[in-house]
C-alpha positions in Angstrom: 14.6 8.4 66.7 15.7 5.1 65.1 12.0 4.1 64.5 11.4 7.4 62.6 14.5 6.8 60.4 13.3 3.2 59.7 9.9 4.5 58.7 11.5 7.1 56.3 13.7 4.4 54.8 10.9 1.9 54.3 8.7 4.6 52.7 8.3 4.0 49.0 9.9 6.6 46.7 7.0 6.2 44.1 3.4 7.2 44.8 1.7 4.9 42.4 -1.7 6.3 43.3 -0.6 9.8 42.2 1.1 8.4 39.0 -2.1 6.5 38.0 -4.3 9.5 38.7 -2.1 11.7 36.6 -2.0 9.2 33.8 -5.8 8.8 33.8 -6.2 12.6 33.6 -3.7 12.9 30.8 -5.4 10.1 28.8 -8.8 11.6 29.2 -7.7 15.1 28.2 -5.9 13.7 25.2 -9.1 12.0 24.0 -11.1 15.2 24.5 -8.6 17.4 22.7 -8.4 14.8 19.9 -12.1 14.8 19.4 -12.2 18.6 19.4 -9.3 18.7 16.9 -11.0 16.2 14.6 -14.2 18.3 14.6 -12.2 21.5 13.8 -10.3 19.8 11.1 -13.3 18.3 9.4 -15.0 21.7 9.4 -12.0 23.3 7.7 -11.8 20.9 4.7 -14.2 20.5 1.8 -14.3 18.1 -1.2 -15.3 21.0 -3.4 -12.6 22.8 -5.4 -11.4 26.2 -4.1 -13.1 25.6 -0.7 -11.6 24.9 2.6 -7.9 24.9 3.6 -5.1 23.5 1.4 -3.5 20.1 2.1 -0.3 21.7 3.4 -2.2 24.0 5.8 -4.3 21.1 7.0 -1.1 19.0 7.6 0.7 21.7 9.5 -2.3 22.6 11.6 -2.7 18.9 12.5 0.9 18.7 13.6 0.5 21.9 15.7 -2.7 20.6 17.3 -1.2 17.2 18.2 1.8 19.0 19.7 -0.5 21.2 21.7 -2.5 18.2 22.8 0.6 16.4 24.0 1.9 19.4 25.9 -1.5 20.1 27.6 -2.4 16.5 28.5 1.1 15.5 29.6 1.6 18.6 31.6 -1.7 18.1 33.4 -0.8 14.5 34.2 2.6 15.4 35.4 1.4 18.2 37.6 -1.2 16.0 39.2 1.3 13.2 39.8 3.6 15.7 41.5 0.9 17.5 43.5 -0.8 14.3 44.7 2.3 12.3 45.6 3.2 11.5 49.2 5.2 14.1 51.1 8.7 12.9 51.7 10.2 13.8 55.1 13.9 14.3 55.6 14.7 13.9 51.9 17.4 16.1 50.3 16.2 18.8 47.8 18.0 17.2 44.8 16.4 13.8 45.6 13.0 15.4 45.8 13.5 17.1 42.5 14.5 13.8 40.9 11.6 11.9 42.4 9.1 14.6 41.2 10.6 14.4 37.7 10.4 10.6 37.8 6.7 10.8 38.8 5.9 13.1 35.9 7.7 10.8 33.5 6.0 7.7 34.9 2.6 9.4 34.6 3.4 10.3 30.9 4.5 6.7 30.2 1.4 5.1 31.8 -0.9 7.5 29.9 0.9 6.8 26.6 0.6 3.0 27.1 -3.1 3.4 28.2 -3.9 5.5 25.2 -2.2 3.0 22.8 -3.8 0.0 24.4 -7.3 1.1 25.4 -8.1 4.0 23.2 -6.8 2.7 19.9 -10.2 1.6 18.6 -11.8 4.9 19.5 -9.0 7.0 18.0 -9.0 4.8 14.9 -12.7 5.2 14.4 -12.5 9.0 14.7 -9.5 9.3 12.3 -11.0 6.7 10.0 -14.0 8.9 9.3 -11.8 11.6 7.8 -9.7 9.0 6.0 -12.7 7.3 4.4 -13.9 10.7 3.1 -10.6 11.5 1.6 -10.2 8.0 0.3 -13.6 8.0 -1.4 -12.8 11.3 -3.2 -9.5 9.9 -4.4 -10.9 6.6 -5.3 -13.6 8.2 -7.5 -11.0 10.1 -9.3 -8.9 7.0 -10.0 -11.7 4.6 -11.1 -11.3 5.1 -14.8 -7.5 4.8 -14.9 -7.6 1.9 -12.4 -10.0 0.0 -14.6 -7.7 0.2 -17.7 -4.7 -0.9 -15.6 -6.6 -3.8 -14.2 -7.6 -4.9 -17.7 -4.0 -4.8 -18.8 -3.0 -6.9 -15.8 -5.5 -9.6 -16.6 -8.4 -8.5 -14.4 -10.9 -8.2 -17.3 -13.4 -10.3 -15.4 -14.7 -7.4 -13.3 -17.5 -5.2 -14.6 -15.5 -2.0 -14.6 -12.7 -3.6 -16.5 -15.1 -5.1 -19.0 -16.7 -1.7 -19.6 -13.3 -0.1 -20.3 -12.2 -2.9 -22.6 -15.5 -2.8 -24.4 -15.0 0.9 -25.1 -11.6 0.1 -26.8 -13.2 -2.7 -28.8 -16.1 -0.5 -29.9 -13.6 2.1 -31.1 -11.9 -0.5 -33.2 -15.2 -1.6 -34.8 -16.4 1.9 -35.3 -16.9 2.6 -39.1 -15.1 5.6 -40.6 -17.1 8.8 -40.7 -17.0 8.9 -44.5 -18.1 5.3 -44.7 -20.9 5.8 -42.2 -22.4 8.6 -44.2 -22.2 6.6 -47.4 -24.1 3.7 -45.9 -27.4 5.5 -45.6 -30.0 3.4 -47.5 -31.4 5.0 -50.6 -35.1 4.6 -51.6 -35.5 2.5 -54.8 -39.1 2.1 -56.0 -38.2 -1.0 -58.0 -37.1 -2.9 -54.8 -40.1 -2.1 -52.6 -41.9 -5.2 -53.7 -39.0 -7.5 -52.8 -38.2 -5.8 -49.4 -38.0 -8.3 -46.5 -40.9 -8.4 -44.1 -40.7 -7.4 -40.4 -40.0 -10.9 -39.2 -37.1 -11.4 -41.6 -35.6 -8.0 -40.8 -35.8 -8.7 -37.0 -34.1 -12.1 -37.4 -31.4 -10.5 -39.5 -30.9 -7.8 -36.9 -30.5 -10.3 -34.1 -28.1 -12.3 -36.1 -26.0 -9.3 -36.8 -26.0 -8.2 -33.1 -24.9 -11.7 -32.0 -22.1 -11.7 -34.6 -20.9 -8.3 -33.4 -21.0 -9.4 -29.8 -19.0 -12.5 -30.5 -16.5 -10.5 -32.6 -16.1 -7.9 -29.9 -15.5 -10.5 -27.2 -12.9 -12.3 -29.4 -11.0 -9.0 -30.1 -11.2 -8.1 -26.4 -9.6 -11.4 -25.4 -6.8 -10.9 -28.0 -6.1 -7.4 -26.8 -6.0 -8.4 -23.1 -3.6 -11.2 -24.0 -1.4 -8.8 -25.9 -1.3 -6.3 -23.1 0.3 -9.0 -20.9 3.3 -8.9 -23.1 5.5 -6.1 -24.5 3.5 -5.9 -27.8 0.6 -7.5 -29.6 1.5 -10.6 -31.6 1.9 -9.8 -35.3 -0.4 -12.7 -36.3 -3.0 -11.5 -33.8 -2.7 -7.9 -35.1 -3.2 -9.0 -38.7 -6.2 -11.1 -37.8 -7.8 -8.3 -35.8 -7.2 -5.9 -38.6 -8.7 -8.3 -41.1 -11.9 -8.7 -39.0 -12.1 -4.9 -38.6 -11.7 -4.4 -42.3 -14.5 -6.9 -42.9 -16.7 -5.2 -40.3 -16.1 -1.6 -41.3 -15.2 -1.7 -45.0 -11.8 -0.3 -44.3 -8.7 -1.4 -46.2 -6.3 -3.9 -44.5 -3.7 -1.2 -44.2 -6.1 1.3 -42.6 -7.3 -1.4 -40.2 -3.8 -2.3 -39.2 -3.0 1.3 -38.6 -6.1 1.6 -36.4 -5.1 -1.5 -34.4 -1.5 -0.1 -33.9 -2.9 3.3 -32.8 -5.3 1.8 -30.4 -2.6 -0.5 -28.9 -0.4 2.6 -28.3 -3.3 4.5 -26.7 -4.1 1.6 -24.4 -0.5 1.2 -23.3 -0.2 4.9 -22.7 -3.4 4.8 -20.6 -2.0 1.9 -18.6 1.3 3.7 -18.1 -0.5 6.8 -16.9 -2.5 4.8 -14.4 0.6 3.0 -13.1 2.4 6.3 -12.8 -0.5 7.8 -10.9 -0.6 4.8 -8.6 3.1 5.0 -7.9 2.9 8.7 -7.2 0.0 8.1 -4.8 2.0 5.4 -3.1 5.1 7.6 -2.8 3.0 10.4 -1.4 1.5 8.0 1.2 4.9 6.8 2.1 6.3 10.3 2.6 3.2 11.2 4.7 3.6 8.1 6.9 7.3 8.9 7.4 6.7 12.5 8.3 3.8 11.5 10.6 6.0 9.0 12.4 8.8 11.5 12.9 6.5 14.2 14.1 4.7 11.8 16.5 8.1 10.8 17.9 9.0 14.5 18.5 5.6 15.2 20.0 6.0 12.3 22.4 9.4 13.6 23.5 7.9 17.0 24.1 5.1 15.5 26.1 7.5 13.6 28.3 9.5 16.8 28.9 6.3 18.7 29.7 5.1 16.0 32.2 8.4 15.8 34.0 8.8 19.6 34.2 5.3 20.3 35.5 5.6 17.4 38.0 8.4 19.4 39.7 6.1 22.4 39.9 3.3 20.3 41.4 5.8 18.7 43.9 6.9 22.1 45.1 3.3 23.2 45.6 2.7 20.0 47.6 5.7 20.7 49.9 4.7 24.3 50.7 
């Protein structure tokens, strides 16, 4: 009699084999359901307009699927931990209920740690596929605005920023529509004999193109330097207007008005790009906050599911 009591006392209250078995089953089922949910989610979205589910629908369906995955996987792990544990002899019913609950909770805890430690790379690769698709679509939409903002911040060395800045410079050097129509060459028979030859015309054209390139680069550097401050320096603005007037035939007043208008347009574009970037960052912050809160709630639901079903498995074990 004393020997049997000593054996019962020395018997461990935790069946680690059952706990590990339940945790492994829970982790495997979580991965399977996650892969299935990723496939269903990717099949329901589309980069084309008016196709696929909306962003709100996709978000709520993702939350629902993660919650279902947590309940199913944690419940399976808890049930197996309770069903496979050692049968306790001469243990009070309340103690048995507590031990079964503890087995389910331990199985959930081990499965959660196993998933976070071992399956992080696999889950990240799966989720990264969808994130890269969404990021590429969003990045393609923000390329133009981002290039202007980068130029204003001093990143004019990149090819995209150079292209955006060159557009603004070209718009400054563009002749007025009236002046362009008046610059059409007229045919004068008396000047045909003194017309320059092909070699002279080619050399003159190359010289003019080189001068335009140098002028455009100089104006671009002035504009970039002005965008770093609150406004374009008055002396720089007058100089740029003077060069524009010489290049296009405009008056000094008209050229200064064009420079002021272009500066306002560039700053408005930069402000729009910065506002769009801040809005995107704020949306990402809210999404991350909501995701963290819902994952916290989902984990609590999984712990409760594992503990509850472990008691059911323990009762079936003791029948």
